[in-house]
C-alpha positions as CSV (number, residue, x, y, z in Angstrom):
1,M,39.2,-75.5,109.5
2,Y,41.9,-73.4,108.0
3,N,41.7,-71.4,104.8
4,L,44.5,-72.4,102.4
5,K,42.8,-71.3,99.2
6,G,45.3,-69.8,96.8
7,K,48.1,-71.7,98.4
8,V,50.2,-74.4,96.7
9,A,51.7,-77.3,98.6
10,F,54.5,-79.7,97.7
11,V,54.3,-83.0,99.6
12,T,57.0,-85.7,99.4
13,G,56.5,-89.4,100.2
14,A,52.8,-89.4,99.4
15,G,52.5,-92.7,97.4
16,G,51.1,-95.0,100.1
17,E,47.4,-95.8,100.3
18,R,47.5,-95.7,104.1
19,G,50.5,-93.4,104.4
20,I,51.1,-90.2,106.3
21,G,51.8,-88.3,103.0
22,R,48.5,-89.1,101.5
23,G,46.7,-88.1,104.6
24,I,48.5,-84.7,104.7
25,A,47.9,-84.1,101.0
26,L,44.2,-84.7,101.3
27,R,43.8,-82.5,104.3
28,L,45.7,-79.7,102.7
29,A,43.4,-80.1,99.6
30,E,40.3,-80.0,101.9
31,E,41.6,-76.7,103.2
32,G,41.7,-75.4,99.6
33,A,45.4,-75.8,98.7
34,D,46.5,-77.0,95.3
35,V,48.9,-79.9,95.9
36,A,51.9,-81.5,94.1
37,V,52.4,-85.0,95.4
38,T,55.6,-86.9,95.0
39,D,57.3,-90.2,95.7
40,I,60.2,-92.1,94.3
41,Q,57.9,-93.9,91.9
42,L,54.3,-93.0,90.8
43,K,53.2,-96.3,92.4
44,P,55.9,-97.1,95.0
45,Y,54.1,-99.9,96.9
46,G,52.8,-101.8,93.9
47,E,49.4,-102.8,95.2
48,A,47.0,-103.7,92.4
49,R,44.1,-102.2,94.3
50,W,45.8,-98.8,94.9
51,G,46.8,-96.6,92.0
52,G,49.5,-94.6,93.9
53,L,50.2,-91.0,93.1
54,P,47.9,-90.8,90.0
55,A,45.0,-92.1,92.2
56,L,45.8,-89.5,94.9
57,Q,45.9,-86.8,92.3
58,E,42.4,-87.8,91.2
59,E,41.2,-87.7,94.8
60,I,42.6,-84.2,95.3
61,E,41.0,-83.0,92.1
62,E,37.6,-84.5,93.1
63,I,37.8,-82.4,96.3
64,G,38.4,-79.3,94.1
65,P,42.0,-78.1,94.0
66,R,44.5,-78.7,91.2
67,S,47.1,-81.4,91.7
68,L,50.2,-82.9,90.1
69,A,51.6,-86.4,90.6
70,L,55.4,-86.4,90.2
71,A,58.1,-89.1,90.5
72,C,60.9,-87.6,92.6
73,D,64.0,-89.2,94.1
74,V,64.7,-86.9,97.1
75,T,68.3,-88.1,97.4
76,D,69.1,-86.9,93.8
77,V,69.5,-83.2,93.5
78,R,68.6,-83.2,89.7
79,S,65.4,-85.1,90.4
80,V,64.4,-82.7,93.2
81,E,65.1,-79.6,91.2
82,Q,63.3,-81.0,88.2
83,A,60.2,-81.9,90.3
84,V,60.2,-78.5,91.9
85,K,60.5,-76.9,88.4
86,V,57.6,-78.9,87.0
87,A,55.4,-78.1,90.1
88,L,56.2,-74.4,89.7
89,K,55.4,-74.5,86.0
90,G,52.1,-76.4,86.5
91,L,50.9,-74.8,89.7
92,G,52.6,-71.4,89.6
93,R,54.2,-71.3,93.0
94,I,54.9,-73.3,96.2
95,D,53.8,-71.9,99.5
96,I,54.0,-75.0,101.7
97,L,56.6,-77.7,101.6
98,V,56.1,-80.9,103.6
99,N,59.2,-83.1,103.8
100,N,57.6,-86.5,104.5
101,A,59.7,-88.9,102.4
102,G,61.3,-91.6,104.6
103,A,63.5,-94.6,104.1
104,R,61.9,-98.0,104.6
105,A,63.0,-100.1,107.6
106,G,65.5,-102.8,106.6
107,G,69.0,-103.8,107.4
108,D,69.5,-100.6,109.4
109,R,67.4,-101.9,112.4
110,V,70.3,-103.7,114.1
111,P,72.7,-102.8,116.9
112,L,75.1,-100.0,115.9
113,I,78.1,-102.3,116.1
114,D,76.5,-104.5,113.4
115,L,75.2,-101.6,111.2
116,P,76.5,-101.7,107.6
117,E,77.8,-98.5,106.3
118,D,75.6,-98.6,103.2
119,E,72.5,-99.0,105.4
120,W,73.5,-95.9,107.4
121,D,74.0,-94.0,104.2
122,R,70.7,-95.1,102.7
123,V,68.7,-93.9,105.7
124,L,70.5,-90.6,106.1
125,D,70.3,-89.9,102.4
126,V,66.5,-90.3,102.3
127,N,65.5,-88.9,105.7
128,L,68.0,-86.0,106.1
129,K,69.7,-85.3,102.8
130,G,66.3,-85.6,101.0
131,A,64.8,-83.0,103.3
132,F,67.8,-80.7,102.8
133,L,67.6,-80.9,99.0
134,C,63.9,-80.2,98.9
135,S,64.1,-77.4,101.5
136,R,67.0,-75.8,99.7
137,A,65.2,-75.9,96.3
138,V,61.8,-74.7,97.6
139,G,63.4,-72.3,100.1
140,R,65.2,-70.5,97.3
141,H,61.9,-70.1,95.4
142,M,60.1,-68.8,98.5
143,V,62.9,-66.3,99.3
144,G,63.1,-65.2,95.6
145,R,59.4,-64.6,95.1
146,G,58.8,-63.0,98.6
147,G,55.6,-63.3,100.5
148,G,56.6,-65.9,103.1
149,G,55.9,-69.6,103.2
150,R,55.8,-72.7,105.3
151,I,58.2,-75.6,105.6
152,I,57.1,-78.6,107.7
153,N,59.4,-81.5,108.3
154,V,58.1,-84.9,109.4
155,S,60.6,-86.0,112.0
156,S,59.7,-88.7,114.6
157,A,59.4,-89.3,118.4
158,A,62.6,-91.1,117.7
159,G,64.1,-87.7,116.8
160,L,63.5,-86.6,120.4
161,R,64.5,-89.8,122.2
162,G,67.0,-92.5,121.2
163,V,65.8,-96.0,120.5
164,A,67.9,-99.2,120.5
165,R,68.6,-100.6,117.0
166,F,67.4,-97.4,115.4
167,A,70.8,-95.6,115.4
168,A,70.6,-94.5,111.7
169,Y,66.9,-93.6,111.9
170,C,67.3,-91.7,115.1
171,S,70.4,-89.8,113.8
172,S,68.5,-88.8,110.7
173,K,65.4,-87.6,112.7
174,F,67.4,-85.8,115.4
175,G,69.4,-84.2,112.5
176,L,66.1,-83.1,110.9
177,I,65.2,-81.2,114.0
178,G,68.5,-79.5,114.1
179,M,68.1,-78.5,110.4
180,T,64.6,-77.3,111.2
181,Q,65.9,-74.9,113.9
182,S,68.7,-73.6,111.8
183,F,66.6,-73.0,108.8
184,A,63.9,-71.4,110.9
185,L,66.4,-68.8,112.1
186,E,67.7,-68.2,108.6
187,L,64.3,-67.7,107.0
188,A,62.4,-65.9,109.8
189,G,63.2,-62.5,108.2
190,H,61.6,-63.6,105.0
191,G,58.3,-64.5,106.6
192,I,58.9,-68.2,106.2
193,T,58.3,-70.5,109.2
194,V,60.0,-73.9,109.5
195,N,58.7,-76.5,112.0
196,A,58.8,-80.2,112.6
197,I,56.2,-82.8,113.7
198,C,57.4,-85.8,115.7
199,P,54.8,-88.7,115.4
200,S,54.8,-91.9,117.3
201,L,54.3,-95.2,115.5
202,T,51.6,-94.8,112.9
203,A,49.8,-97.7,111.2
204,T,50.9,-97.3,107.6
205,E,52.2,-99.7,104.9
206,R,55.6,-99.5,106.4
207,V,54.7,-101.2,109.7
208,G,54.6,-104.7,108.3
209,H,58.2,-104.5,107.0
210,M,59.3,-102.8,110.2
211,A,57.7,-105.5,112.3
212,S,59.3,-108.3,110.4
213,V,62.7,-106.8,111.1
214,L,62.1,-106.0,114.8
215,V,59.8,-108.7,116.2
216,D,60.5,-112.4,116.7
217,P,61.4,-113.8,113.2
218,V,59.4,-117.0,113.8
219,L,56.2,-115.0,113.6
220,T,54.5,-114.3,110.3
221,E,54.5,-110.7,109.1
222,E,50.8,-110.4,110.1
223,Q,51.6,-111.7,113.6
224,A,54.7,-109.6,114.0
225,T,52.7,-106.5,112.9
226,E,50.0,-107.1,115.4
227,E,52.6,-107.6,118.2
228,L,54.4,-104.4,117.3
229,L,51.1,-102.4,117.1
230,S,49.9,-103.9,120.4
231,R,53.1,-102.8,122.2
232,A,52.8,-99.3,120.8
233,R,49.1,-99.1,121.7
234,A,49.8,-100.2,125.2
235,G,52.5,-97.5,125.6
236,T,50.2,-94.7,124.5
237,P,48.2,-92.9,127.3
238,V,45.3,-92.0,125.0
239,G,44.9,-95.7,124.3
240,R,45.3,-95.8,120.5
241,L,47.9,-95.5,117.8
242,A,48.6,-92.3,115.8
243,L,46.6,-92.1,112.6
244,P,47.6,-90.2,109.4
245,R,44.7,-87.8,110.1
246,D,46.3,-86.8,113.5
247,L,49.5,-85.8,111.7
248,A,47.6,-84.1,108.9
249,R,45.7,-81.9,111.4
250,T,48.9,-80.7,112.9
251,V,50.4,-80.0,109.5
252,A,47.3,-78.1,108.3
253,F,47.5,-75.9,111.4
254,L,51.3,-75.2,110.9
255,A,50.6,-74.4,107.2
256,S,47.9,-71.9,108.1
257,D,48.0,-68.2,109.1
258,E,47.0,-69.3,112.6
259,A,50.6,-70.5,113.1
260,D,52.5,-67.5,111.7
261,F,54.2,-66.8,115.1
262,L,55.4,-70.4,115.5
263,T,58.8,-71.4,114.1
264,G,61.6,-73.8,114.9
265,L,59.4,-76.1,116.9
266,A,59.5,-79.9,117.1
267,I,56.0,-81.0,118.1
268,P,55.4,-84.5,119.5
269,V,52.2,-86.0,118.0
270,T,52.3,-89.1,120.2
271,G,49.1,-89.3,122.2
272,G,51.0,-88.6,125.4
273,A,53.7,-91.3,124.8
274,L,56.3,-88.6,124.7
275,M,56.0,-85.2,126.2
276,S,58.4,-82.2,125.8
């Protein structure tokens, strides 16, 4: 366990019940950090049984730390700056930024020659521009207040190796690693580390939509999802898929003092499916 008491985290893309963002937010709270959780809407997936960000805020506060639930469109500079402002007012500071927000799979998962320009823009805006806007806003705060900090970007195994029909997604995730390295060099003198994690396919709310786009269209979404997950499982040496808790453990380590000599890294969290 890592001691993050007295620290404040800002986690984007945290509105899914089975999502990576929720897993990361809860783990940081278990380590003692206060956590501001954000997504494009307070309840972005609309399930009746899951209350979205307000429900996650309650979970965090039941663990013990303080929390804020904030709607934030990471592609909109005004929305980002307002969310950061509210988090600073409510929680006092931000020590840990986790850029986890990601575009949902859709019309972008096609061969590059068939890729619509608006789909390219949508994916790059969320995955790369969103991380830039959040990193810039929080980075300015960290530099201004002094005392160091942690910025952790959720890239992808597809940010380390190209995948057919994922041109926009891969470009955004490769770009995120480049931004990670540049920002790490710029902020090292301020005691701020910047790292990326690169997960393989993780079973979250997004998988069903992704499967319906990528797998045989004659299958039901449930059948397509199982087919996609089975393929991913078979290609993972440890014999299972990544879980949000696997990514959350890596983020908690990178957020802790134990990782203060690590910066500019892109760490595969893939169960051996991709090694660097």
